[in-house]
C-alpha positions in Angstrom: -153.9 131.1 50.1 -154.0 133.5 47.1 -151.1 132.7 44.9 -150.3 136.7 45.0 -149.5 135.8 49.4 -147.5 132.2 48.1 -145.0 133.9 46.4 -144.3 137.1 49.1 -144.5 134.4 51.0 -141.6 132.7 49.0 -139.6 135.9 48.4 -139.4 136.4 51.8 -138.1 133.0 52.6 -135.8 133.4 49.9 -134.3 137.0 51.4 -134.1 135.5 54.4 -132.0 132.5 53.9 -129.8 134.7 51.1 -129.4 137.2 54.9 -128.2 133.9 56.9 -126.0 132.4 54.8 -124.5 136.4 53.9 -124.0 136.3 57.7 -122.3 133.1 58.4 -120.1 133.0 55.3 -119.4 136.3 54.7 -119.9 138.9 57.8 -118.9 136.3 60.6 -115.5 135.6 59.2 -114.7 139.3 58.6 -115.3 140.0 62.0 -113.4 137.1 63.3 -110.4 138.2 61.1 -111.0 142.4 62.8 -111.6 140.7 66.2 -108.0 138.9 65.3 -106.2 141.8 64.2 -107.3 143.9 67.2 -106.0 141.5 69.5 -103.0 141.3 67.7 -102.6 144.9 67.7 -103.3 144.8 71.4 -100.3 142.7 72.2 -98.4 144.5 70.0 -99.1 147.6 72.0 -98.8 145.8 75.0 -95.1 144.0 74.0 -94.2 144.9 70.7 -91.1 147.0 71.5 -90.4 146.2 75.1 -86.4 145.5 75.1 -85.5 141.9 75.3 -82.6 139.8 76.3 -80.6 138.0 73.8 -81.4 134.4 73.8 -78.8 132.2 76.1 -77.3 135.7 77.5 -77.7 137.1 81.0 -76.6 140.3 79.6 -79.5 143.1 78.5 -78.9 143.5 74.7 -81.9 144.9 73.1 -83.8 142.9 70.7 -86.2 144.5 67.9 -87.6 141.4 66.5 -90.9 142.9 66.7 -90.1 146.6 65.7 -92.6 146.3 63.1 -95.5 145.7 64.7 -98.7 148.3 65.3 -98.3 150.6 68.0 -101.5 152.7 67.6 -102.9 154.0 70.6 -105.8 152.3 72.8 -108.3 153.8 75.3 -107.4 154.7 78.6 -109.7 152.7 80.9 -107.6 153.4 83.9 -107.9 155.6 86.6 -106.1 159.2 86.7 -103.7 159.9 89.5 -102.6 163.4 89.8 -98.7 164.8 89.7 -98.6 168.3 91.6 -95.3 169.7 91.9 -93.9 173.2 92.1 -92.6 172.7 88.1 -94.8 169.9 86.8 -98.0 169.1 86.8 -99.9 166.3 84.7 -100.8 162.6 85.8 -100.6 158.8 85.9 -103.0 156.0 84.6 -103.3 152.9 86.8 -103.6 151.2 83.7 -100.0 150.6 82.5 -98.5 152.7 85.0 -97.0 154.9 82.5 -95.9 158.5 83.1 -97.7 160.1 79.9 -98.8 163.5 81.1 -96.7 166.1 81.9 -97.1 170.3 81.9 -94.7 172.5 82.2 -96.1 175.1 84.2 -93.6 177.9 84.3 -92.9 177.8 80.9 -95.2 179.0 78.1 -95.8 178.4 74.1 -95.4 182.1 73.2 -95.5 185.3 75.5 -98.8 186.2 74.5 -100.7 186.3 78.2 -103.4 183.7 76.9 -100.9 181.4 75.6 -100.4 177.3 76.7 -98.1 176.3 79.1 -95.4 174.0 77.4 -96.9 170.1 77.5 -94.0 167.5 77.4 -95.3 164.2 77.7 -98.7 163.2 76.0 -101.3 160.4 77.0 -100.9 157.3 75.2 -104.1 157.1 74.5 -103.8 160.1 72.3 -103.0 160.7 68.4 -99.3 161.5 69.1 -98.5 159.9 72.8 -95.3 160.5 74.0 -94.6 158.7 77.8 -92.2 156.9 79.9 -92.7 153.5 80.6 -90.9 151.1 83.2 -91.2 147.3 84.2 -89.5 143.8 83.7 -89.3 141.0 81.0 -88.4 137.7 81.0 -85.0 136.3 81.2 -84.5 134.3 78.0 -86.3 131.1 78.6 -89.1 132.0 81.0 -92.4 132.3 80.4 -93.7 134.5 84.1 -96.9 136.6 84.1 -95.5 140.0 84.0 -97.7 143.6 84.3 -97.9 145.2 80.7 -99.6 148.2 79.2 -103.0 146.7 80.1 -102.3 146.1 84.0 -104.3 147.9 86.0 -102.4 148.7 88.9 -103.5 149.6 92.3 -102.6 152.7 93.8 -102.2 153.2 97.9 -102.5 156.9 97.4 -104.1 159.7 94.7 -101.6 162.0 94.1 -97.9 162.4 93.2 -95.9 165.1 95.3 -92.9 166.2 96.2 -93.6 165.2 100.1 -95.7 162.1 99.1 -94.6 159.0 96.5 -96.6 157.3 94.4 -97.0 153.7 95.6 -98.4 151.4 92.9 -99.0 147.4 93.5 -99.8 144.4 91.2 -100.0 140.7 92.4 -100.3 138.4 89.1 -101.9 135.8 91.2 -99.2 133.4 89.9 -96.6 134.1 92.9 -95.2 137.2 92.1 -95.8 140.8 93.8 -94.6 143.6 91.9 -94.2 147.1 93.2 -93.5 150.5 91.9 -92.4 153.5 93.8 -92.4 157.1 92.0 -90.9 159.6 93.5 -90.6 163.4 92.3 -88.8 166.4 93.8 -88.6 169.9 92.9 -86.6 170.5 90.0 -87.5 167.8 87.3 -86.1 164.7 88.6 -88.4 161.4 88.8 -87.3 158.4 90.7 -88.5 155.1 90.1 -88.1 152.2 92.0 -89.2 148.8 91.0 -89.3 146.0 93.2 -90.4 142.2 92.8 -91.3 139.9 96.0 -91.5 136.4 94.9 -94.0 133.6 96.5 -93.0 130.9 94.1 -91.1 127.4 94.4 -88.5 128.1 91.9 -85.7 130.6 91.3 -86.9 133.4 88.5 -84.6 135.0 86.4 -86.1 139.0 85.2 -84.5 142.0 83.2 -85.7 145.4 84.2 -86.5 148.2 81.5 -87.4 151.7 80.9 -88.2 153.4 77.8 -89.2 156.6 76.3 -91.3 156.6 73.4 -92.8 159.2 71.0 -95.1 158.8 68.4 -94.7 161.6 65.0 -91.9 163.1 63.8 -91.6 166.5 65.4 -91.0 169.7 63.6 -87.2 170.6 64.4 -85.1 173.8 63.6 -83.3 171.8 60.7 -79.8 174.0 61.7 -76.9 172.0 61.5 -75.6 173.8 65.0 -78.5 172.5 66.8 -79.2 168.8 67.5 -82.8 167.2 68.3 -83.5 163.8 68.8 -82.4 161.0 70.2 -79.0 161.3 72.4 -77.2 159.8 75.4 -73.9 159.5 76.8 -72.1 156.1 76.6 -68.9 155.3 78.0 -68.5 158.8 78.7 -68.8 159.6 75.2 -72.0 161.8 73.4 -73.8 159.8 71.0 -76.7 161.8 68.9 -78.9 160.3 66.1 -81.5 162.5 64.3 -85.0 160.8 63.5 -83.9 160.1 60.3 -81.0 158.0 61.2 -83.2 155.7 63.3 -85.7 155.5 60.0 -82.7 154.4 58.4 -81.2 152.0 60.8 -83.8 149.0 59.8 -85.7 147.1 62.3 -82.5 146.4 64.8 -82.4 150.0 65.3 -79.1 151.4 67.4 -77.5 149.3 69.8 -75.2 150.9 72.5 -73.2 147.9 74.0 -71.6 149.7 77.1 -68.3 148.7 78.4 -68.3 151.0 81.4 -71.1 151.4 84.2 -74.0 154.2 84.2 -74.5 156.4 81.3 -77.6 157.9 80.1 -80.2 158.1 77.0 -83.3 160.4 76.3 -85.0 162.6 73.4 -84.3 166.3 73.4 -85.7 169.3 72.1 -84.3 172.4 71.6 -85.5 173.3 75.3 -86.6 170.1 76.7 -85.5 166.7 77.5 -86.8 163.7 78.4 -83.9 161.0 80.0 -83.2 158.2 81.7 -80.4 158.0 83.9 -79.9 154.4 85.7 -78.1 153.6 89.0 -74.5 154.6 88.1 -72.8 151.1 89.7 -75.1 149.2 87.2 -74.2 148.1 83.8 -77.1 148.5 81.3 -77.8 148.3 77.5 -79.0 150.7 75.2 -80.8 151.6 72.0 -82.8 154.2 69.8 -84.9 153.1 67.2 -88.1 153.8 65.4 -91.0 151.6 65.2 -94.3 151.2 63.5 -95.2 150.6 59.7 -94.3 154.2 59.1 -91.2 154.3 61.1 -93.0 157.4 63.2 -92.5 156.1 66.6 -89.2 156.9 68.1 -87.9 155.3 71.1 -84.7 155.2 73.1 -84.7 152.7 76.2 -82.7 150.8 78.5 -82.1 147.1 79.8 -80.6 146.0 83.0 -78.6 142.6 83.5 -80.6 139.5 84.6 -81.6 139.7 88.3 -82.2 136.3 89.7 -85.1 135.7 91.6 -85.4 133.5 94.7 -87.8 132.3 96.7 -88.8 134.9 99.3 -86.9 137.3 98.3 -87.3 140.7 96.6 -84.9 142.3 94.3 -85.3 145.8 93.3 -83.9 148.4 90.6 -83.8 152.3 90.4 -83.7 154.7 87.5 -84.0 158.4 87.8 -85.7 160.3 84.9 -85.3 164.2 84.2 -88.2 165.5 82.3 -88.5 169.2 82.2 -86.0 172.3 80.7 -82.6 172.0 80.1 -81.5 174.7 82.6 -77.4 174.6 82.5 -77.2 175.0 86.5 -79.8 172.2 86.8 -78.3 169.7 84.3 -74.8 170.3 85.7 -76.1 169.8 89.5 -77.7 166.3 88.5 -74.1 165.6 86.8 -72.7 166.2 90.1 -74.9 165.0 92.9 -75.7 161.9 90.7 -72.7 161.3 89.2 -73.8 161.1 85.6 -70.8 162.0 83.0 -71.5 164.9 80.8 -75.0 165.6 81.6 -74.8 168.7 80.5 -74.3 167.5 77.2 -77.7 167.5 76.5 -77.2 170.8 76.0 -75.8 171.6 72.5 -72.9 173.9 73.3 -71.4 172.9 69.8 -67.7 173.0 69.0 -66.9 175.8 70.7 -67.9 174.1 74.2 -65.0 175.4 75.7 -66.1 179.0 75.5 -69.8 178.6 75.2 -70.6 177.2 78.2 -68.1 179.3 80.5 -69.6 182.1 78.5 -72.8 181.2 79.5 -72.0 181.4 83.4 -70.4 185.2 82.6 -73.2 186.2 81.0 -75.6 184.7 83.6 -73.8 185.5 86.6 -74.0 189.1 85.2 -77.8 189.1 85.0 -77.7 188.1 88.2 -75.9 191.4 89.0 -77.8 193.7 86.5 -81.3 192.1 86.4 -81.7 192.0 82.5 -79.9 189.6 80.2 -79.6 192.5 77.3 -77.6 194.5 79.7 -75.4 191.2 80.8 -74.7 191.0 77.2 -73.5 194.3 76.7 -71.2 194.1 80.2 -69.8 191.2 78.8 -69.0 192.4 75.6 -67.0 195.0 77.3 -65.4 192.6 79.4 -64.2 190.7 76.0 -63.2 194.1 74.8 -60.9 194.7 78.0 -59.1 191.1 77.2 -58.4 192.0 73.7 -57.8 195.9 74.6 -53.7 195.4 73.8 -53.9 193.2 70.7 -56.7 195.3 69.4 -54.3 198.4 70.4 -51.5 197.1 68.7 -54.1 196.4 65.5 -55.5 199.7 65.4 -52.2 201.5 65.6 -50.9 199.0 62.6 -54.1 200.2 60.8 -53.9 204.3 61.5 -50.5 204.1 59.9 -51.6 202.3 57.1 -54.0 205.3 56.8 -51.0 207.5 57.0 -49.5 205.5 54.2 -52.7 205.5 52.2 -51.4 208.6 49.2 -48.0 207.2 49.2 -49.2 203.5 48.2 -51.8 205.8 45.9 -48.8 207.6 44.1 -46.7 204.2 44.2 -49.7 202.7 42.0 -50.3 205.8 39.6 -46.3 205.9 39.0 -45.9 201.9 38.0 -49.3 201.1 36.0 -50.0 197.7 35.4 -46.8 195.8 36.8 -48.2 194.2 39.3 -45.2 191.9 40.7 -42.9 195.3 40.6 -46.2 197.2 42.7 -46.4 194.7 45.4 -42.7 194.6 45.7 -42.5 198.0 46.5 -45.4 198.2 48.4 -44.0 195.1 50.8 -40.7 197.3 50.7 -42.4 200.6 51.5 -44.6 198.6 54.9 -41.3 197.1 56.3 -39.6 200.4 56.1 -42.7 201.9 58.2 -42.8 198.6 59.7 -46.4 198.4 59.6 -47.7 195.0 59.5 -50.9 195.4 56.2 -52.2 191.9 58.2 -52.8 192.7 61.5 -55.9 195.0 61.0 -57.5 191.2 60.5 -56.4 189.6 63.6 -58.9 191.4 66.2 -61.6 190.6 63.6 -60.4 186.9 63.7 -60.4 186.3 67.2 -63.9 187.7 67.4 -65.2 184.8 65.0 -65.2 182.1 67.7 -66.5 184.6 70.5 -69.4 185.6 68.1 -70.5 181.6 67.4 -69.9 180.9 70.8 -72.1 183.7 72.0 -74.5 182.8 69.4 -74.8 179.5 70.7 -75.4 180.8 74.3 -78.6 183.0 72.6 -79.4 180.2 71.0 -79.5 176.9 72.8 -79.8 178.3 76.6 -83.5 178.3 77.8 -82.1 181.1 80.5 -82.8 183.1 77.3 -85.6 182.4 75.7 -88.5 185.2 76.4 -85.5 187.3 78.1 -86.5 190.7 77.2 -84.3 193.6 76.7 -86.0 197.1 76.5 -88.4 199.1 74.1 -89.9 196.8 71.4 -87.0 193.3 72.1 -89.0 191.3 74.7 -87.3 188.1 73.5 -83.5 188.5 73.3 -83.8 184.7 71.7 -85.9 185.7 68.8 -84.9 188.3 66.0 -85.9 191.8 65.8 -89.4 192.2 65.2 -90.1 195.4 63.7 -89.3 196.0 59.9 -87.9 198.5 57.6 -90.7 197.8 55.2 -93.9 198.8 57.4 -91.9 201.8 58.8 -91.0 199.9 62.2 -94.5 199.2 63.2 -96.0 202.7 62.0 -97.6 201.8 59.0 -100.8 199.3 59.8 -100.2 196.4 58.0 -98.2 193.0 59.2 -94.9 192.4 57.2 -94.9 188.3 58.7 -95.1 187.3 54.8 -92.1 188.7 53.9 -88.7 186.5 54.2 -86.5 187.0 57.4 -83.3 188.4 55.8 -85.2 190.8 54.1 -87.4 192.1 57.1 -84.7 194.3 58.7 -85.2 195.5 62.1 -84.1 198.3 63.9 -80.9 196.6 65.5 -79.5 195.3 62.4 -80.3 198.9 60.7 -78.2 200.3 63.6 -75.6 197.6 63.6 -74.9 198.3 60.0 -74.6 201.8 60.2 -72.1 201.0 63.0 -70.0 198.9 60.8 -70.3 201.6 58.0 -68.5 204.0 60.9 -66.2 201.6 61.5 -64.5 200.8 58.1 -64.4 204.3 57.1 -61.8 204.5 60.1 -59.8 201.4 58.3 -57.2 202.6 55.8 -58.7 201.7 52.1 -57.8 198.4 50.4 -54.9 199.1 48.0 -56.8 197.0 45.5 -59.9 199.4 43.8 -62.4 196.0 43.5 -61.6 195.2 47.1 -61.9 198.7 48.1 -66.0 198.0 46.1 -66.1 195.4 48.3 -65.6 196.1 51.8 -68.0 199.6 50.7 -70.8 196.9 50.5 -70.0 194.6 53.5 -72.2 197.1 55.9 -74.8 196.7 53.8 -74.0 192.6 53.1 -74.3 192.1 57.3 -77.0 193.9 58.1 -79.4 191.7 55.8 -77.2 188.8 57.0 -78.1 189.5 60.6 -81.2 190.4 60.3 -82.3 187.2 60.7 -80.1 186.4 64.0 -81.2 186.6 67.5 -81.6 190.3 68.6 -79.3 189.8 71.5 -76.3 188.7 69.0 -77.1 191.9 66.9 -76.9 194.0 70.3 -73.7 192.1 70.9 -72.4 193.0 67.4 -73.4 196.7 67.6 -72.1 197.5 71.1 -68.8 195.8 70.0 -68.4 197.9 66.6 -69.3 201.2 68.7 -66.3 200.3 71.5 -64.2 199.3 68.2 -64.8 203.1 66.9 -64.1 204.9 70.0 -61.1 203.0 70.5 -60.0 203.4 66.9 -60.8 207.0 66.8 -58.7 207.7 69.9 -55.3 205.6 68.8 -56.0 207.4 65.1 -55.9 210.5 67.3 -53.1 209.7 69.4 -51.0 209.1 66.2 -51.8 212.3 64.4 -51.4 214.2 67.5 -48.0 212.3 68.0 -47.2 213.1 64.1 -47.8 216.3 64.5 -45.7 217.1 67.2 -42.5 215.0 65.4 
C-alpha cells in the first residue's frame, strides 16, 4: 500500500468520524428538540384554548391558563363530508369534526359577474382558519380520554342536508362512546346535539363546550357607528368587545359569569354573523379572548354546567349555531322561535334603535310593494314629510313672515348702527309685535337629524340594502355615487379612484347641493352679515360632505329638500297673496 493510499484512507476515516460525531452530538439532539416542539404544538392545537372548568367548581367558568400556547394549523388528514343547503355549501372534516368550511351561496364579494361568493368559515388547515368546534372537557379532577382535534370520527352518512342530518360517532376504547348529530335548516341555522354513553364502572363528570375561533385580525370599517368583532347577550344585556379590547385583556380574556339562563355569543362582521345559542333553559358561562403569541387569534366560547354520567347512562347537550347573513327578519324569527333574548342586536342599530328598526321595517315593506329600495326610500320620505307636515307648515309660515320683515330689520340695523344691545332689543320687540318666532325655522331641521341618522343606519348596516340597485348608474344604494365631476361623470376615459371620496363628487350629491341652495334662498336671510355668508356656503359644504355617504341617503336628502321647497314655496305664495288682499 502506497503512502498516498494510506493518507487517503486516513483522511476518509477521519471525515467519517467527524460526520458521525456531528450527527450524534448536534443533529440528533436538534431533531429531538424539533420533534418535542412539534408534539407540544399539536397538543396545544388540540387542547390549548378549550374552555375548562375551574378546579373545585362544578359550574362552567373559563380558565385561560393555556391561552398563550401555539395555535398553528395542522394538516387535514380526515375525510371531507359535504354540506348542501339552499343558502350554504361547504364541508366538515372527520378529523376533529370541526365545522370549518361554509360558503354563503347567495351573496357575492362584488356585483361583478365573475365575483366569488362570500366565504364565512375557512378550513382549519388554512393560513387563517375560521371555524366552530364542539366537544366535552373533563370536570375538575378527572382524566378521561375525550375526543380532540386529532380524533377521527366515523360518519354514518356522507353529507349534511336539511333532509339528512349528519351523525358522527367515536368510541374511545375505554368505555365511552361519543355521538355528534348535526342538523341544518334552510336559513343558516345548525343544531348540534352531543351525547355520551358510558360503559364504565364508575361515575364520570363532563362539561360540554362550544367555541368559535378565527385567526387574523379582519379589516373593519373603523367607524364608531358600527361594531365588528366579538359580541353576545348575557343576562339580556348586549356586550360588545373590539378586537383591540381582547388583545388588551391579557391571557385570561374576558369572562362573563351569567346569573340568568340562556344568552348567546359570537363574532360579527358588518353583514355576517357566527353565533352560538345554547338551549335557553340551560346555565352556561361565556368568555372572549385573544390567543397565540401574536394575540391575533380570537375566540368566543361557552361552557355548560357539569353533567354527571353514571354507568350505563347517556347524557346529551344541544347547541344552536347561526352562521350566515344578518337578515333582520330572520334574526327576529329565531329570537322568537328559540326564545333568544335580543338576538336582533347582532345588527348594530345604534343609539336610535327605537327609530332605526321601525324605519327598516317601513322601508322593507315599501320595497315589497314597489319592488325597488330606491323607490321605497322616496316613498318613505313622503311619509316622514306627512308626519311632520303640520309642524313644518307652522315653521315655514313663521319663516315667510320673517322674510317679509327683512327690509324693516335692515333699516333698523342701518338706523341703530353698532349698538348691538339696542339692536337686539328692538328686533325682539319687532318679532314680538309681529308674533314671529325667529327660531321656528330650526325645529324641522332638528327633528330631521335623528331621522337622518336612523335612516343612515338602515342603509349602512342592513344587508337587505347591500347591492340593492336603483335606476341608471346607481346599482348599490349602500355605496357612494360612483360617478365623479372630475371625469365628467364617466364621459372622459380615465378613472378617479385615486382621489379621496369627498372630492369625487357624484351626480346625486350635486343635485342635493342644488336643492339645498334653492331651499336656503327661500329662507329669510340671517340678520348678521357673517351668518349670511356662512349660510351661502353651506350647500357647497354639504355637497362635499355627503359625497362620501351612501347613495340611498343622498337620494333621501335630495328628495326631502325637494318636498320642502314645494311646501315652503306654496306657503310663501299663500301668505303673500293673503297680505296683498288685506
